[in-house]
Phi, psi and omega in degrees: 000145177265158178190188182227140178288116178280316180200155175207126179261109183296322184289336180254343174078029176211167181193195182225144178240135173266116182279168177299338180276003180085358182271144175270133182241130174282144173214151180249160180301333178289343179276354181279142172260118184105178184255356181279138179271145182283160176232155179304144180076005181281137179283138181221163169235146185203170176253117181288146179218153179246123179240176180295336180264359178126185181297142180219144179263129177244157176052055183282124178244129182276142177271155178287344181273075189288321188243016180282330179290138181240155183284136174227167179242128186245137178288147175293154182276001178206162178286135186251133173228123182217150176283342180284161177273349176235160180245119183297128179087357181229161173243143178271114185265344178198141172268115182274318183201153179248140176059046169288149184210158174218137188226136177194162173283349174257115183300325178294321178294323179296318178296320181293322177297315178300317178299316180295322177298318180291315181295328180294341178255009175092005180279155177236012181199154172239126176244158182065037183294132179223162181229134173239143179233145172206158183262139182226144179257140178283143182297140178059031180202156176270005181288129181240146181217162182262125176269139179245126177240113173264136178214158181178185181261131179271128184224167170251117182247144179220154178260135180281131178219177181225143180202161173253000180288114184295327179294316178295323180295315180295319180295317180297318180295321179295319179296317180293325178293321180292333181281350182291327181253130180174158181271141173262119183268158182226135170052056174258138180189182180203164179223157177214161179233114180270128181295131181292157178296153184300324182296339179259325185281316185298310178302321179295319178294318179297318178297319179295320179294315178297319180296320178295317180296320178297317180296320177297317180297319179296316179297319180296319178296318179297319179294320179297316179297319180295321178294319178297320179296318179295321178296318178297321179293320178294319178298320180297321179293319179296315179298323181295326180284323183279342183292135180291149180292146181271119180274145179250133180269139180264000000 
């Protein structure tokens, strides 16, 4: 397999090779054929091996074309979301937006909203991902649900690689040049409300309805008792006025 020397520490005697398959391979000075030490970006050929600690390059042979490979920047093959401010194995080449956010009572929907907000501005990663929760009540109902707000910084991240392909080199340089100019957005987001499943919503709604009916019945009973008491008091006053006076004999 062919590859490129990503790094090599002379004082420690080991380094890493990026293979044509995109995988990073560890190699030790004992894996080298010959007495020449490798340098970054040098083309090599090797035999891939799998060890308990990960991929490793064996029988590494150095190419005479030591400095022909040039550095390029490659996009990740998937959207990245991390709580860290840096992305391991990648470099952040541009900050697209700060404090992008997505909010929903469904946490998966909130993450997807945040992802869409970042992608709509050209970002391919979110760093400094955080989550906030709060409880909200539905209008005209006692049903309460938890809102999830994911937020973070939208960035463009790329992986450093090496190649001798002039087309890839030119394309990478053009992309990096285009990224130099751009607007940094602030506090962009959106929210959605996902309807809860019936098995959860219907019992809650029925309980709220029963509770409301009970409260109405209690209020009606209190009013009826108060009205009955007032009528009894009025009758007592009328009887007291109509009753003949009691005469006393001397």
